[in-house]
C-alpha positions as CSV (number, residue, x, y, z in Angstrom):
1,M,-11.8,3.8,27.9
2,I,-10.8,0.2,27.1
3,L,-12.4,-3.1,28.0
4,V,-10.2,-6.3,28.0
5,K,-11.9,-9.7,28.2
6,E,-10.0,-12.9,29.2
7,T,-11.0,-16.5,29.5
8,T,-10.0,-17.7,33.0
9,S,-11.1,-21.3,32.6
10,T,-9.4,-24.3,30.8
11,P,-11.2,-27.1,28.9
12,A,-11.4,-30.4,30.9
13,D,-9.5,-32.1,28.1
14,G,-7.1,-29.3,27.8
15,E,-8.0,-28.6,24.2
16,A,-11.7,-27.8,23.6
17,Y,-14.8,-27.2,25.6
18,A,-17.4,-30.0,25.8
19,L,-21.1,-29.8,25.7
20,G,-22.3,-28.5,29.1
21,E,-18.9,-27.4,30.2
22,T,-18.6,-23.9,31.8
23,I,-16.4,-21.2,30.4
24,T,-15.5,-18.4,32.9
25,Y,-14.4,-14.8,31.9
26,M,-12.9,-11.8,33.5
27,L,-13.6,-8.3,32.1
28,T,-11.4,-5.4,33.0
29,L,-12.6,-1.8,32.4
30,T,-10.0,1.0,32.5
31,N,-10.3,4.7,32.1
32,V,-7.2,5.5,30.1
33,G,-8.2,9.2,29.7
34,N,-7.8,12.2,32.0
35,V,-11.4,13.0,32.7
36,T,-13.9,11.1,34.7
37,I,-16.3,8.9,32.9
38,T,-19.8,8.6,34.4
39,D,-22.8,6.4,34.1
40,I,-20.9,3.5,32.5
41,V,-22.8,0.4,31.3
42,V,-20.9,-2.8,30.7
43,E,-22.7,-5.6,28.8
44,D,-22.0,-9.2,27.9
45,A,-25.1,-10.6,26.1
46,L,-23.8,-14.2,25.9
47,T,-23.4,-14.5,29.6
48,G,-26.7,-12.8,30.3
49,N,-25.2,-9.6,31.6
50,S,-27.2,-7.2,29.4
51,G,-30.2,-4.9,29.7
52,E,-31.4,-4.9,33.3
53,N,-28.6,-7.4,34.2
54,A,-25.8,-5.3,32.8
55,W,-23.0,-4.0,35.1
56,T,-23.2,-0.3,35.9
57,V,-20.6,2.1,37.1
58,E,-21.5,5.6,38.4
59,S,-18.0,7.0,37.6
60,L,-14.6,5.9,36.6
61,E,-11.8,8.3,37.3
62,P,-8.7,8.7,35.0
63,G,-6.4,5.6,35.4
64,E,-9.0,3.7,37.5
65,S,-9.9,0.1,36.6
66,L,-12.8,-2.2,37.5
67,E,-13.1,-6.0,37.1
68,F,-16.2,-8.1,36.4
69,T,-16.6,-11.9,36.2
70,A,-19.0,-13.9,34.2
71,S,-19.6,-17.5,33.0
72,Y,-21.2,-19.4,30.2
73,I,-22.3,-23.0,29.7
74,V,-21.5,-24.5,26.3
75,T,-24.6,-25.5,24.3
76,E,-25.3,-27.8,21.3
77,A,-25.4,-24.8,19.0
78,D,-21.8,-24.0,20.1
79,I,-20.8,-27.6,19.3
80,L,-22.3,-27.3,15.9
81,T,-20.6,-23.9,15.3
82,G,-17.3,-25.2,16.5
83,S,-16.5,-22.4,19.0
84,V,-17.9,-20.0,21.5
85,M,-17.7,-16.4,20.3
86,N,-18.2,-13.8,23.1
87,Q,-18.3,-10.0,22.6
88,A,-18.6,-7.5,25.5
89,T,-19.3,-3.8,25.2
90,A,-19.0,-0.7,27.4
91,A,-20.3,2.9,27.1
92,G,-20.3,6.0,29.4
93,W,-20.6,9.8,29.4
94,V,-18.2,12.6,29.7
95,P,-19.0,16.4,29.9
96,S,-19.6,18.0,26.5
97,G,-16.5,19.4,25.0
98,D,-14.4,16.9,26.9
99,T,-13.0,13.7,25.6
100,A,-11.6,10.8,27.4
101,D,-8.1,11.9,26.6
102,S,-8.6,15.7,26.8
103,T,-6.5,17.8,29.2
104,A,-9.0,20.5,30.0
105,S,-12.8,20.9,30.3
106,D,-14.8,23.7,29.0
107,S,-18.1,21.8,29.4
108,D,-21.4,23.7,29.4
109,G,-23.0,21.0,31.4
110,E,-24.0,18.7,28.5
111,M,-22.8,15.1,28.3
112,T,-21.2,13.3,25.4
113,P,-21.3,9.5,25.0
114,V,-18.0,7.6,25.0
115,T,-17.4,4.1,23.8
116,L,-14.5,1.6,23.7
117,E,-11.5,2.6,21.7
118,D,-10.8,-1.0,20.8
119,T,-13.6,-3.5,20.5
120,E,-11.3,-6.4,19.6
121,S,-9.9,-6.6,23.1
122,A,-13.4,-7.2,24.5
123,R,-13.9,-10.3,22.2
124,R,-13.1,-13.9,23.0
125,E,-13.4,-17.1,20.9
126,D,-13.0,-20.4,22.6
127,P,-13.0,-23.8,20.7
128,T,-15.6,-26.5,21.3
129,Q,-15.4,-30.2,20.7
130,D,-16.4,-31.7,17.4
131,P,-20.0,-33.0,17.0
132,D,-20.3,-36.6,18.2
133,T,-23.3,-38.6,17.1
134,V,-23.4,-41.7,19.3
135,M,-26.4,-43.8,20.3
136,T,-26.6,-46.9,22.4
137,L,-29.3,-49.5,22.7
138,V,-29.3,-52.0,25.6
139,K,-31.8,-54.8,25.8
140,E,-32.6,-56.6,29.1
141,T,-34.7,-59.6,30.0
142,T,-36.9,-58.5,32.9
143,S,-38.7,-61.8,33.5
144,T,-37.5,-65.1,35.2
145,P,-38.4,-68.6,34.1
146,A,-41.0,-70.3,36.3
147,D,-38.5,-73.0,37.3
148,G,-35.7,-70.5,37.7
149,E,-33.6,-72.1,34.9
150,A,-35.3,-72.2,31.5
151,Y,-38.5,-71.1,29.8
152,E,-41.1,-73.7,29.0
153,L,-43.5,-73.9,26.0
154,G,-46.1,-71.1,26.2
155,E,-44.2,-69.2,28.9
156,E,-43.8,-65.4,28.5
157,I,-40.5,-63.6,28.3
158,T,-40.5,-59.8,29.0
159,Y,-37.9,-57.3,27.8
160,K,-36.8,-53.7,28.5
161,I,-35.1,-51.7,25.7
162,T,-33.2,-48.6,26.6
163,V,-32.0,-46.1,23.9
164,T,-29.6,-43.4,25.0
165,N,-28.1,-40.5,23.1
166,V,-24.5,-40.4,24.4
167,G,-23.3,-37.9,21.8
168,N,-23.3,-34.1,22.0
169,V,-25.9,-33.3,19.3
170,T,-29.6,-34.0,19.2
171,L,-30.8,-37.1,17.3
172,T,-34.0,-36.9,15.3
173,N,-36.5,-39.4,13.8
174,V,-35.4,-42.2,16.1
175,V,-36.9,-45.6,15.1
176,V,-36.6,-48.6,17.4
177,E,-37.5,-52.1,16.2
178,D,-37.9,-55.6,17.7
179,E,-39.0,-57.9,15.0
180,L,-39.4,-61.0,17.2
181,T,-42.0,-59.2,19.5
182,G,-43.8,-57.7,16.5
183,N,-42.5,-54.1,17.1
184,S,-41.2,-53.5,13.6
185,G,-42.3,-51.7,10.5
186,E,-45.6,-49.8,11.2
187,N,-45.5,-51.1,14.8
188,A,-42.0,-49.9,15.5
189,W,-41.4,-47.3,18.3
190,T,-40.6,-43.8,17.2
191,V,-39.1,-40.7,18.9
192,D,-39.1,-37.3,17.3
193,A,-36.0,-36.0,19.0
194,L,-33.5,-37.4,21.5
195,A,-31.3,-34.7,23.1
196,P,-27.7,-35.4,24.2
197,G,-27.7,-37.5,27.4
198,E,-31.4,-38.3,27.1
199,S,-32.8,-41.9,27.3
200,V,-36.1,-43.5,26.4
201,E,-37.3,-46.9,27.5
202,F,-39.6,-49.4,25.8
203,T,-41.1,-52.7,27.1
204,T,-42.3,-55.7,25.2
205,S,-42.9,-59.4,25.6
206,Y,-42.7,-62.7,23.7
207,T,-44.4,-66.1,24.2
208,V,-42.2,-69.2,23.8
209,T,-43.1,-71.5,20.9
210,E,-42.4,-75.1,20.0
211,A,-39.7,-74.0,17.6
212,D,-38.0,-72.2,20.5
213,V,-38.1,-75.4,22.6
214,L,-36.6,-77.4,19.8
215,A,-33.9,-74.7,19.2
216,G,-33.0,-74.7,22.9
217,S,-33.2,-71.0,23.3
218,V,-34.9,-67.7,22.3
219,I,-32.6,-65.3,20.5
220,N,-34.0,-61.8,20.3
221,E,-32.3,-58.8,18.6
222,A,-33.5,-55.2,18.7
223,G,-32.1,-52.4,16.6
224,A,-32.4,-48.6,16.2
225,S,-31.7,-45.8,13.7
226,A,-31.7,-42.1,13.9
227,E,-30.7,-38.9,12.1
228,S,-28.2,-36.3,13.2
229,P,-27.0,-32.9,11.9
230,V,-24.1,-33.1,9.5
231,V,-21.6,-30.3,10.1
232,E,-19.3,-29.4,7.3
233,S,-16.1,-27.4,7.7
234,S,-16.7,-23.8,8.9
235,E,-13.4,-22.6,7.5
236,E,-13.4,-19.4,5.4
237,G,-14.8,-20.0,1.9
238,E,-16.7,-23.1,2.9
239,S,-20.3,-23.4,4.1
240,S,-22.0,-25.6,6.6
241,D,-25.3,-27.3,6.1
242,N,-26.9,-28.0,9.4
243,D,-30.2,-29.0,7.8
244,A,-28.7,-32.1,6.2
245,N,-28.8,-35.4,8.1
246,N,-26.9,-38.7,8.2
247,S,-27.9,-42.0,9.7
248,V,-26.9,-43.1,13.1
249,T,-27.1,-46.7,14.5
250,P,-26.2,-48.1,17.9
251,S,-22.5,-48.1,18.7
252,D,-22.5,-51.7,19.9
253,P,-25.2,-53.9,18.2
254,E,-24.3,-56.8,20.6
255,D,-26.0,-54.9,23.4
256,G,-29.3,-55.3,21.6
257,I,-29.2,-59.1,21.5
258,R,-30.7,-61.4,24.2
259,E,-30.6,-65.2,24.3
260,D,-32.7,-67.0,26.9
261,R,-32.7,-70.7,27.4
262,T,-35.8,-72.9,26.8
263,K,-36.6,-76.1,28.6
264,E,-36.2,-79.4,26.7
265,S,-39.5,-80.9,25.7
266,S,-40.4,-84.0,27.8
267,A,-42.0,-85.6,24.8
268,E,-38.8,-85.5,22.8
269,T,-37.0,-88.9,22.9
270,S,-34.0,-90.3,21.1
271,P,-34.3,-93.4,18.7
272,E,-32.5,-95.5,21.4
273,E,-35.1,-94.5,24.0
274,E,-37.9,-95.4,21.5
275,T,-36.5,-98.9,21.0
276,E,-36.3,-99.5,24.8
277,D,-39.8,-98.2,25.3
278,S,-41.3,-100.4,22.6
279,T,-39.6,-103.7,23.6
280,G,-39.7,-103.2,27.3
281,G,-35.9,-103.1,27.4
282,T,-32.8,-103.3,25.3
283,A,-32.9,-106.3,23.0
284,E,-30.1,-108.8,23.4
285,E,-28.8,-110.9,20.5
286,E,-28.8,-114.7,21.0
287,T,-25.4,-116.4,20.7
288,P,-25.8,-119.8,19.2
289,T,-22.1,-120.4,19.4
290,E,-22.3,-120.9,23.2
291,E,-25.1,-123.5,22.9
292,T,-23.2,-125.4,20.1
293,T,-20.1,-125.5,22.3
294,E,-22.0,-127.0,25.1
295,K,-23.5,-129.8,22.9
296,G,-20.0,-130.7,21.6
297,T,-18.7,-130.9,25.1
298,N,-21.4,-133.2,26.2
299,G,-20.5,-135.7,23.5
300,E,-23.6,-135.3,21.4
301,G,-23.1,-135.6,17.6
302,T,-19.4,-136.7,18.0
303,A,-19.7,-140.4,17.3
304,E,-19.8,-139.9,13.6
305,G,-16.6,-137.8,13.6
306,N,-14.7,-140.2,15.9
307,T,-15.6,-143.5,14.0
308,T,-12.4,-145.3,12.6
309,G,-11.5,-148.7,11.2
310,T,-13.6,-151.0,9.0
311,A,-17.3,-151.3,8.8
312,T,-17.1,-154.5,11.0
313,E,-16.1,-152.4,14.0
314,D,-19.1,-151.1,15.7
315,T,-17.5,-149.6,18.7
316,T,-14.8,-147.0,18.8
317,V,-13.2,-145.2,21.7
318,S,-11.7,-141.8,21.4
319,T,-8.3,-141.3,22.9
320,D,-8.2,-137.5,22.4
321,A,-7.0,-135.6,25.4
322,E,-10.1,-133.4,25.1
323,D,-12.3,-136.4,26.1
324,A,-10.3,-137.4,29.1
325,P,-11.8,-136.5,32.4
326,Q,-10.2,-133.4,33.9
327,T,-9.3,-132.9,37.5
328,G,-12.4,-132.3,39.5
329,D,-14.7,-134.3,37.2
330,E,-17.2,-136.6,38.9
331,T,-16.2,-139.8,36.7
332,P,-13.5,-142.0,38.5
333,I,-10.3,-142.1,36.5
334,L,-9.4,-145.8,37.2
335,P,-12.4,-147.4,35.5
336,Y,-11.8,-145.0,32.6
337,L,-8.2,-146.2,32.2
338,L,-9.2,-149.8,32.3
339,L,-11.8,-149.1,29.6
340,M,-9.1,-147.6,27.4
341,L,-6.8,-150.6,27.9
342,C,-9.6,-153.0,26.9
343,A,-10.3,-150.9,23.8
344,S,-6.6,-150.9,22.9
345,G,-6.5,-154.8,23.2
346,I,-9.6,-155.2,21.0
347,L,-8.0,-152.9,18.3
348,L,-4.7,-154.9,18.4
349,A,-6.6,-158.2,18.1
350,G,-8.6,-156.9,15.2
351,G,-5.4,-155.8,13.5
352,T,-3.8,-159.3,13.9
353,R,-6.9,-161.0,12.5
354,R,-6.8,-158.8,9.4
355,K,-3.2,-159.6,8.8
356,R,-3.9,-163.4,8.9
357,R,-6.8,-163.0,6.5
358,R,-4.6,-161.1,4.1
359,G,-1.9,-163.8,4.4
360,R,-4.4,-166.6,3.6
361,A,-5.7,-164.7,0.7
362,L,-2.3,-164.3,-0.8
363,S,-1.5,-168.0,-0.4
């Protein structure tokens, strides 16, 4: 009697079975002798087909075959081992004095047990994926500012922190910390064990301070650490130490950071604003240049600069074009021209008299 076991499934990735993946088998039992085998029991302990759940066959005639199917779900232990080893067995009875390959029977009515000729054909080993220790931490802000935009001084911000084991081995001694909210050190959250695919959630809160208002936002970062089994090579000659542990941290630390805007303080003013508030407005500098120009234009203080001739001349008239009335001035131009002519005559007369005096003095 022979039993052949085959794996009828294929790994999803085409290479190795993942945690939770199903492996299917087909077992073929054949009587390769020439006597009938009775009361056959076929067992596959790994798939649960043993004891009361074993397959039973009342009789199997020479050359006859029977098929059985079974399945198995890959566990964490298989991942740590690196493969799924499955061994099936079969046993039956033949009349005493007969063997499975005998040509005649001289049985006296007693039965003799018969087992598989080749146990190797009933064994299957299928590879599993390597251990993968991955943990994620995601932090969310679950509150909303009162004004819908930014948090004010004294307002409360609430958070939710979700830690998930996305690997294929159990993480132990998980520690989750949020220093800003006071959940660190002795007040940190702890989890004894986090199985693959399992998540845990934590909630916490924080009250906005003056420093946060001045900073313009509240930046909050949460972190986590855990331990996972370290699996060494299981090749022949090497040992594996599944009791050792290594540290595991979140795969993407950025997911544990939250930044929430704070509202600008109404009491906070700039130096320019303070100047305006204290003076009742923006101070304007006086421009004395403008006033001086107006005085010069009006003729005040120009007599001293325009005086020419000797000390005997008390009256002088400026002939500068700047002093001439411009178009549109209210002063009539004709009287002004006459005044200029008179002044010119007086100057000429004065010059003639001076020449005569000099002539007399010389003579």
